[in-house]
DOKOL-605899 format. One record per residue (C-alpha): residue in three letters; x, y, z. Coordinates in steps of 0.02 Angstrom, whole numbers, always signed. Example, Ala and Ser with C-alpha at 12.3 -4.5 7.8 and 13.67 -1.06 7.14 Angstrom:
# DOKOL-605899
MARGU    aa        u        v        w
MARGU   ala     +615     -225     +390
MARGU   ser     +684      -53     +357
This chain:
# DOKOL-605899
MARGU    aa        u        v        w
MARGU   met    -3260     +384    -4712
MARGU   asp    -3144     +469    -4601
MARGU   val    -3257     +456    -4431
MARGU   arg    -3249     +258    -4486
MARGU   glu    -3061     +295    -4520
MARGU   arg    -3022     +373    -4345
MARGU   arg    -3134     +273    -4239
MARGU   arg    -3049     +102    -4331
MARGU   arg    -2882     +199    -4290
MARGU   gly    -2941     +222    -4099
MARGU   ala    -2995      +23    -4043
MARGU   pro    -2802       -7    -4053
MARGU   leu    -2773     +106    -3954
MARGU   ala    -2885     +121    -3833
MARGU   ala    -2839      -55    -3803
MARGU   leu    -2700      -49    -3790
MARGU   gly    -2741      +63    -3658
MARGU   leu    -2831      -44    -3571
MARGU   val    -2706     -175    -3597
MARGU   ala    -2585      -57    -3501
MARGU   val    -2696       +1    -3378
MARGU   leu    -2738     -182    -3335
MARGU   val    -2559     -191    -3333
MARGU   leu    -2511      -64    -3201
MARGU   gly    -2654      -98    -3086
MARGU   gly    -2592     -281    -3090
MARGU   cys    -2401     -235    -3051
MARGU   gly    -2501     -114    -2908
MARGU   ala    -2589     -260    -2838
MARGU   gly    -2421     -375    -2848
MARGU   gly    -2337     -193    -2758
MARGU   ser    -2458     -205    -2619
MARGU   gly    -2452     -388    -2579
MARGU   gly    -2263     -370    -2606
MARGU   asp    -2279     -211    -2463
MARGU   ser    -2394     -322    -2366
MARGU   ala    -2264     -466    -2378
MARGU   thr    -2131     -314    -2317
MARGU   ser    -2241     -278    -2205
MARGU   asn    -2273     -447    -2128
MARGU   glu    -2076     -520    -2113
MARGU   ala    -2027     -332    -2061
MARGU   pro    -2082     -393    -1854
MARGU   ala    -1983     -528    -1878
MARGU   ala    -1824     -439    -1949
MARGU   gly    -1834     -314    -1828
MARGU   ala    -1853     -430    -1708
MARGU   ala    -1688     -507    -1763
MARGU   asp    -1611     -341    -1757
MARGU   arg    -1662     -289    -1599
MARGU   asp    -1579     -472    -1533
MARGU   ala    -1438     -456    -1627
MARGU   ala    -1439     -258    -1548
MARGU   gly    -1450     -326    -1372
MARGU   gly    -1327     -476    -1398
MARGU   gly    -1194     -323    -1437
MARGU   ala    -1236     -226    -1354
MARGU   pro    -1110     -274    -1185
MARGU   ala     -974     -230    -1307
MARGU   glu    -1033      -77    -1358
MARGU   ala    -1063      -40    -1171
MARGU   gly     -887     -112    -1106
MARGU   ala     -792       -5    -1255
MARGU   gly     -843     +157    -1156
MARGU   ala     -842      +68     -994
MARGU   pro     -663      +64     -886
MARGU   asp     -552      -96     -953
MARGU   leu     -606     -211     -769
MARGU   arg     -490     -341     -818
MARGU   val     -343     -396     -680
MARGU   asp     -202     -380     -784
MARGU   gln     -245     -195     -837
MARGU   arg     -257     -147     -665
MARGU   ser     -126      -89     -544
MARGU   ile     -141     -196     -390
MARGU   ile      -11     -196     -239
MARGU   tyr      -26     -390     -140
MARGU   thr      +49     -410      +20
MARGU   gly      +32     -583     +121
MARGU   thr      +95     -646     +292
MARGU   met     +120     -810     +336
MARGU   leu     +153     -921     +499
MARGU   val     +231    -1097     +456
MARGU   gln     +292    -1197     +584
MARGU   val     +436    -1316     +539
MARGU   asp     +541    -1447     +611
MARGU   asp     +700    -1369     +558
MARGU   val     +685    -1171     +555
MARGU   asp     +850    -1166     +454
MARGU   thr     +804    -1287     +319
MARGU   ala     +640    -1212     +283
MARGU   ala     +736    -1050     +278
MARGU   arg     +820    -1097     +150
MARGU   ser     +687    -1194      +39
MARGU   ala     +589    -1012      +42
MARGU   val     +724     -910      -12
MARGU   thr     +781    -1047     -170
MARGU   ala     +584    -1047     -204
MARGU   val     +574     -878     -211
MARGU   thr     +727     -841     -321
MARGU   ala     +666     -969     -451
MARGU   val     +510     -865     -504
MARGU   gly     +651     -708     -507
MARGU   gly     +613     -624     -329
MARGU   phe     +736     -596     -207
MARGU   val     +739     -576       +9
MARGU   gly     +716     -422      +79
MARGU   gly     +735     -445     +249
MARGU   asp     +795     -608     +347
MARGU   gln     +793     -612     +549
MARGU   arg     +827     -751     +642
MARGU   ser     +847     -845     +817
MARGU   ser     +923    -1020     +840
MARGU   ser     +876    -1093    +1021
MARGU   asp     +846    -1286     +959
MARGU   ala     +680    -1289     +938
MARGU   asp     +612    -1120     +973
MARGU   ala     +713    -1075     +848
MARGU   arg     +629     -929     +753
MARGU   ala     +637     -859     +565
MARGU   glu     +545     -694     +491
MARGU   leu     +612     -668     +307
MARGU   glu     +537     -537     +164
MARGU   leu     +507     -589      +18
MARGU   arg     +466     -506     -138
MARGU   val     +409     -605     -274
MARGU   pro     +332     -548     -451
MARGU   ala     +167     -490     -447
MARGU   ala     +102     -621     -567
MARGU   arg     +199     -779     -470
MARGU   phe     +104     -709     -303
MARGU   thr      -25     -870     -275
MARGU   ala     +100     -995     -302
MARGU   val     +237     -945     -231
MARGU   ile      +92     -919      -77
MARGU   asp      +28    -1097     -106
MARGU   glu     +216    -1160     -119
MARGU   leu     +266    -1084      +41
MARGU   ala     +128    -1172     +141
MARGU   lys     +210    -1317      +91
MARGU   leu     +361    -1303     +205
MARGU   gly     +288    -1363     +373
MARGU   arg     +113    -1349     +451
MARGU   gln      +40    -1185     +391
MARGU   glu      -39    -1097     +576
MARGU   arg     -100     -918     +483
MARGU   arg      -95     -829     +319
MARGU   glu     -134     -678     +293
MARGU   ile     -162     -579     +122
MARGU   his     -217     -402      +70
MARGU   thr     -231     -305      -84
MARGU   gln     -262     -127     -136
MARGU   asp     -300      -74     -303
MARGU   val     -183      +98     -347
MARGU   thr     -263     +117     -536
MARGU   glu     -335     +282     -518
MARGU   glu     -163     +348     -411
MARGU   thr      -65     +274     -535
MARGU   ile     -175     +353     -699
MARGU   asp     -164     +526     -587
MARGU   leu      +15     +515     -559
MARGU   asp      +28     +486     -762
MARGU   ala      -44     +634     -792
MARGU   arg      +11     +744     -663
MARGU   ile     +193     +734     -729
MARGU   ala     +152     +743     -887
MARGU   ser      +99     +931     -846
MARGU   gln     +241     +952     -768
MARGU   arg     +373     +909     -881
MARGU   ala     +274    +1007    -1011
MARGU   arg     +274    +1178     -855
MARGU   val     +459    +1109     -830
MARGU   glu     +483    +1135    -1024
MARGU   ser     +395    +1309    -1029
MARGU   ala     +472    +1359     -892
MARGU   arg     +646    +1335     -980
MARGU   arg     +591    +1409    -1134
MARGU   leu     +554    +1568    -1049
MARGU   leu     +731    +1556     -952
MARGU   ala     +815    +1537    -1130
MARGU   arg     +724    +1724    -1158
MARGU   ala     +760    +1818    -1041
MARGU   thr     +868    +1968    -1027
MARGU   thr     +907    +2042     -880
MARGU   ile     +970    +1982     -737
MARGU   thr     +805    +2018     -621
MARGU   asp     +715    +1907     -738
MARGU   leu     +862    +1759     -748
MARGU   val     +856    +1761     -553
MARGU   ser     +679    +1758     -540
MARGU   leu     +664    +1608     -687
MARGU   glu     +782    +1497     -627
MARGU   gly     +712    +1489     -464
MARGU   glu     +557    +1443     -558
MARGU   leu     +633    +1310     -642
MARGU   ala     +719    +1217     -476
MARGU   arg     +535    +1225     -391
MARGU   arg     +471    +1130     -564
MARGU   glu     +588    +1009     -559
MARGU   ala     +602     +966     -401
MARGU   asp     +428     +941     -405
MARGU   leu     +417     +831     -545
MARGU   ala     +558     +742     -468
MARGU   ser     +444     +688     -325
MARGU   leu     +306     +628     -437
MARGU   glu     +404     +525     -520
MARGU   ala     +496     +454     -368
MARGU   lys     +343     +427     -320
MARGU   lys     +279     +342     -466
MARGU   arg     +433     +205     -454
MARGU   arg     +375     +178     -283
MARGU   leu     +209     +119     -352
MARGU   ala     +278      +24     -485
MARGU   asp     +384      -67     -375
MARGU   leu     +221     -109     -270
MARGU   thr     +122     -167     -405
MARGU   ala     +269     -262     -488
MARGU   leu     +330     -345     -353
MARGU   ser     +251     -412     -214
MARGU   thr     +286     -434       -6
MARGU   ile     +276     -579      +80
MARGU   thr     +301     -593     +260
MARGU   leu     +336     -777     +322
MARGU   thr     +377     -821     +498
MARGU   leu     +450    -1004     +518
MARGU   val     +456    -1060     +688
MARGU   gly     +505    -1230     +767
MARGU   pro     +407    -1386     +828
MARGU   asp     +391    -1305    +1031
MARGU   ala     +374    -1148    +1004
MARGU   ser     +192    -1086    +1036
MARGU   thr      +96    -1031     +901
MARGU   ala      -61     -997     +977
MARGU   asp     -147     -803     +994
MARGU   glu     -137     -738    +1146
MARGU   glu     -347     -712    +1191
MARGU   ser     -391     -564    +1269
MARGU   glu     -449     -578    +1446
MARGU   ile     -510     -479    +1606
MARGU   gly     -509     -501    +1782
MARGU   phe     -444     -479    +1966
MARGU   leu     -349     -626    +1920
MARGU   val     -291     -591    +1762
MARGU   gly     -272     -404    +1831
MARGU   leu     -166     -496    +1970
MARGU   ser      -53     -578    +1874
MARGU   gly       -3     -433    +1756
MARGU   gly      +42     -344    +1913
MARGU   trp     +146     -469    +1989
MARGU   lys     +205     -463    +1811
MARGU   val     +264     -309    +1819
MARGU   phe     +315     -311    +2000
MARGU   leu     +435     -443    +1974
MARGU   ala     +502     -346    +1814
MARGU   ser     +525     -191    +1912
MARGU   met     +634     -269    +2049
MARGU   thr     +744     -334    +1904
MARGU   ile     +783     -167    +1851
MARGU   leu     +802     -109    +2027
MARGU   leu     +914     -226    +2077
MARGU   thr    +1017     -230    +1903
MARGU   val    +1024      -38    +1942
MARGU   leu    +1076      -58    +2115
MARGU   gly    +1213     -196    +2051
MARGU   ala    +1284      -69    +1938
MARGU   val    +1284      +83    +2053
MARGU   leu    +1355      -26    +2187
MARGU   pro    +1545      -35    +2155
MARGU   trp    +1549     +164    +2120
MARGU   leu    +1443     +187    +2297
MARGU   ile    +1591      +64    +2379
MARGU   ala    +1724     +166    +2288
MARGU   phe    +1685     +345    +2322
MARGU   gly    +1506     +337    +2456
MARGU   val    +1657     +253    +2607
MARGU   pro    +1793     +385    +2598
MARGU   val    +1669     +505    +2567
MARGU   ala    +1580     +451    +2731
MARGU   val    +1735     +434    +2844
MARGU   leu    +1778     +604    +2775
MARGU   leu    +1603     +662    +2861
MARGU   val    +1611     +570    +3032
MARGU   val    +1782     +636    +3062
MARGU   leu    +1748     +825    +3026
MARGU   arg    +1600     +790    +3130
MARGU   arg    +1683     +750    +3296
MARGU   arg    +1810     +886    +3275
MARGU   arg    +1655    +1002    +3279
MARGU   arg    +1588     +910    +3435
MARGU   arg    +1787     +944    +3493
MARGU   arg    +1787    +1120    +3496
MARGU   pro    +1657    +1168    +3606
MARGU   ala    +1705    +1063    +3768
MARGU   ala    +1856    +1136    +3749
MARGU   ala    +1788    +1316    +3766
MARGU   val    +1682    +1221    +3888
MARGU   ser    +1832    +1170    +4027
MARGU   ala    +1943    +1308    +3979
MARGU   pro    +1952    +1467    +4130
MARGU   pro    +1871    +1595    +4117
MARGU   pro    +1997    +1755    +4097
MARGU   val    +2038    +1869    +4250
MARGU   pro    +1992    +2042    +4227
MARGU   ala    +2118    +2152    +4280
MARGU   ala    +2135    +2265    +4420
MARGU   arg    +2100    +2441    +4389
MARGU   ser    +2195    +2589    +4487
MARGU   ala    +2116    +2715    +4642
MARGU   pro    +2097    +2858    +4557
């Protein structure tokens, strides 16, 4: 009875164990199915991740790369223009008005007025941000004959100057601290000389930085305005016998002009001082000639008679 009782009690336990095994087997199958589904979805997710990474790569690469935006760089703009206008003075006033309207100023002004051959050369300083707009506005003053624009990127030089200035300031402060702790005359003299040298180097670096800042903040435009009859064509370089003959003739005429100019300047002095000197020389020469003639015409002296012994 005990054995049968044990079997009765063990049967439910065995059934429960079998059910548990089946349940665990189903979960394992479901888990493997889930793993397979996950493995099937993994390439798509990985591709999506790669696409996202690829899309974000430029941003990450750009974070470590230098900033190439123009507004973050130090650039010096310079321009040269030749414009032919009907009235040089009026055009020059319009150019000055256009420059001052954008916050610039006139750095130089040279003009020569001779009716239709009038000419004006203006050196204009304008803010770098308005450089292109001012160039285009100046071109509308008349007929633009020539335009040249040059740029110089001084970003690296500016960064280098900033680093050198910071380092030099630290050296100056160090020399000042050492000078404050000096106790002997020798140390004071030596440290004062070293401090003066370091301060001079710092002042030189700061002057270079201010010069670069001025050139980058304000661009330079050299504007040449000419009248309607002025020649604006560039002279072509020519060679040959006729060209050489023409050039030699021009040089000869220029030399003769200079010679005649010098002669005209010297001639009054020659008349004022040369004529009296010439007369004096003639008189002296005649006197010298008369003396030998008088000596020849005079009779020779008679020797005195000697007394007999």
